[in-house]
C-alpha positions in Angstrom: 0.0 0.0 0.0 1.0 3.6 -0.5 1.6 6.3 2.1 -1.3 7.3 4.3 -2.9 10.6 3.7 -1.4 11.9 6.9 2.2 11.3 5.8 1.8 12.8 2.3 3.2 16.2 1.6 2.2 18.5 -1.1 4.8 19.3 -3.8 5.3 22.8 -2.3 6.0 21.2 1.1 8.5 18.8 -0.4 10.3 21.6 -2.3 10.3 23.8 0.8 11.8 20.9 2.9 14.5 20.2 0.3 15.3 23.9 0.0 15.6 24.1 3.8 18.1 21.2 3.8 20.1 22.8 1.0 20.2 26.1 2.9 21.2 24.6 6.3 23.3 21.6 5.6 26.4 23.4 4.1 26.3 26.0 6.9 26.2 23.4 9.6 29.0 21.3 7.9 31.1 24.5 7.6 30.5 25.3 11.2 31.5 21.8 12.2 34.7 21.9 10.1 35.7 25.2 11.6 35.1 23.7 15.1 37.5 20.9 14.2 40.0 23.3 12.8 39.8 25.4 16.0 41.3 22.4 17.9 44.5 22.9 15.9 45.2 26.1 17.8 44.7 28.5 14.9 42.4 30.8 16.9 42.8 33.4 19.5 45.8 35.5 18.8 46.5 38.9 17.3 48.6 37.3 14.6 47.1 38.1 11.2 46.7 34.4 10.2 45.0 33.5 13.5 42.8 36.6 13.2 41.7 35.5 9.8 40.8 32.0 11.1 39.0 33.5 14.0 36.9 35.8 11.9 36.3 33.0 9.4 33.7 31.6 11.9 31.5 34.5 11.0 30.9 33.1 7.5 28.8 30.0 8.5 27.1 32.2 11.1 26.0 34.7 8.5 25.1 31.7 6.2 22.8 30.5 9.0 21.2 33.9 9.3 20.6 33.9 5.5 19.1 30.4 5.8 16.7 31.6 8.6 15.6 34.5 6.5 15.0 32.4 3.4 13.1 29.8 5.5 10.9 32.6 6.9 10.2 33.9 3.4 9.2 30.4 2.1 6.9 29.7 5.0 3.2 30.2 5.0 1.5 32.5 7.5 1.1 29.9 10.3 4.5 28.4 9.8 6.1 31.8 9.9 4.3 32.6 13.1 5.6 29.4 14.7 9.1 30.1 13.5 9.1 33.7 14.8 7.7 32.6 18.2 10.5 30.0 18.5 13.1 32.6 17.4 11.7 35.0 20.0 12.0 32.4 22.8 15.5 31.6 21.8 16.4 35.3 21.7 14.9 35.8 25.1 17.1 33.0 26.5 20.1 34.5 24.8 19.5 37.9 26.4 19.0 36.4 29.9 22.1 34.2 29.4 24.3 37.1 28.3 23.0 39.2 31.2 23.9 36.3 33.6 27.4 36.1 32.0 27.8 39.8 32.7 26.9 39.3 36.3 29.2 36.3 36.6 32.1 38.3 35.0 31.5 41.2 37.4 31.8 38.7 40.3 34.9 37.2 38.7 33.4 33.8 38.2 34.0 31.6 35.2 35.7 32.1 31.8 34.1 34.7 29.5 34.7 32.7 26.3 33.2 29.5 27.7 30.2 31.3 29.2 29.4 33.1 26.0 29.7 29.9 24.0 27.4 28.1 26.5 24.9 31.0 26.2 25.0 30.8 22.4 24.5 27.1 22.3 21.8 27.1 24.9 19.8 29.8 23.0 20.0 27.8 19.8 19.0 24.6 21.5 16.0 26.3 23.1 15.1 27.8 19.7 15.2 24.4 18.1 13.2 22.8 21.0 10.6 25.5 20.8 10.3 25.1 17.0 10.0 21.3 17.4 7.4 21.7 20.1 5.3 24.0 18.0 5.6 22.2 14.6 4.0 18.9 15.5 0.8 20.8 16.1 0.9 22.2 12.6 1.2 18.8 10.9 
């Protein structure tokens, strides 16, 4: 037997899903490769080569921002609303986490670089979790 009617997607949904993967996959792979390269000790100095490698991390970050914008533009009204709500939740977590990092730094607790990275990753994970929580209701 074929797929049930619940599992079928329209052609536009299939195209939108494929475009989403084509937007995100290269950016995530590039971010992963740069994370592996960072273990080689190329980051974190005023040396021009190390500065180049450090700023190179902005490229996949900007790529992800572009993927988010393209994803929002492709979404219908309800999907766009869900995506924007999830982004707002993730942004709120990031603001509170960075505020907490500032308080911890004022008290001399923790390493700034680690705390900022943890804040960044936590906000992204909350954004993804909020999006996953909201999207099953739309299916």
